[in-house]
N, C-alpha and C positions, 0 to 999 in steps of 0.2 A: 378624247379618253379623261388627260390630265387636267383640263379645261373644266370639265363638268366635275371632277373631285375639289377644285378649289372652289368653285361656285357652291358646291353644297357644304363644304366645310365654313366658306364664308357666312351662308346661310345659318348652320346650324350653331354657328359660334357668335352670333351678333350681340352685342353688349345688352341689346331691347332681351333677349332671351333669357337674360341673369341677371341677378339681384342689382337695385339701382346702384349701388356702391361699388360693382365690378368696372375694373380698368384696363384695358387692354396690358398693361405692364405688368397686372397678376400673374399672367400666362408667364413672362418671362421669370418670377420668382419662383414659379410652381417649378418651371424647368429648372432653374438652376438647384432650387431644393432636392428634384428627383438624380439630378447628377450630383448632388453633393451627398445624397444615400448611396446611389450606385459605387459612386468611388470610394466612400466609406466602408463600404461592403467587399469591393473587391480587394484594395489595397490595405486595410486595416483589420476586418473579422477575419477573412479567408487567412492570412497568414496567422494569426492568433489562433484560428481554430487547430492549425496543424501544428502549432507548439503546443496547444494543450493538449492534443491528442499523444504526440512524441512524449510529453510528460506523464504523461497517463500511462504509456507503455512501458519508461522506463522504472514508474513506482511500481508497479505490476510485476514486473521482473525482479526489482529488490525484495519486494515483499516476499515475492515467491523461493528466493534463493533464502532469506532469513527463514520462513516455514521451514524450507528444505531441512537447513542446519540446524535448527530447534528439533525437527523429529530425528534425526542422526544421532543427536545428542541423547534424546530420548530412549531411542534403541540400544544404543553404548551403554548407558547405564541399566537397562532392563537386563542386557547381555552380563554385565557384569556383577549384578543381584543373581543371575543363575550360574554363574561361574562359583562364586561365594558358598553360594547353598549346595553346589555338587561338591566342592570342595572340603563342605562342613566348617569352615573357619571360624563361625561364630561359636559353636559348639566348641572349638579347638581355646578360642577365647577364654570363654566361661570354664574350661576346664584348666586352662594354665590362672585364670582368677582365683578358682578356688584354692590353691595352694599357696596365695598369699595369706598373711595373717588377717584375722577377722578385721581389727580398726583399718587396716589399709585397705582393705577392700573394701568397706563400709564406706571409707572418703573417696574412693576412686568410682563406686556406683552413685556415690550424690553427686560429684563432678561429672559424673557420666564420661568418664574416661575413656571406657569401653567401646561407649557409643561414636565418641569423637576417631578413636581409632580406626574402627570399622568403616566408619564415614571417608577417612583418607585412603583405605585400602581400596573401596569402592569406588574413588575418584581415580586412583592410578588404573585400575583395573577399566575404568570407562573410556581414558584417555587410549589405553592398549587397544581397547576394542574400534576405538574412534581411528584409530591408526589405519586397520585390515577394512574399515568402509570405505 
């Protein structure tokens, strides 16, 4: 059986069956190229694939962590706005600002001091709300 296979391979792969510039040494270069391609795939490309896959997983975990933290900050800020509106903090500031002299109140409104104060209180309440989340 083995002898018949060798005879068939020798008949099929005779140099006359190929182009005139074909040489028997070309088979060795083809085998060497195939060996290089297979070894490059197994020892270079496969480990790089696992490295890239691991990097993508870590990148996705970091992305989701940042996304969750941003969502938590937005929720805490929304809770702070609700607390301030329930306490009527803006109305309290407006009533206290109404007791100031006209020129000082006008300057404070133009400099947006009351808005800055409201933002600072919202930030402190958001930090308080974040400590409970």
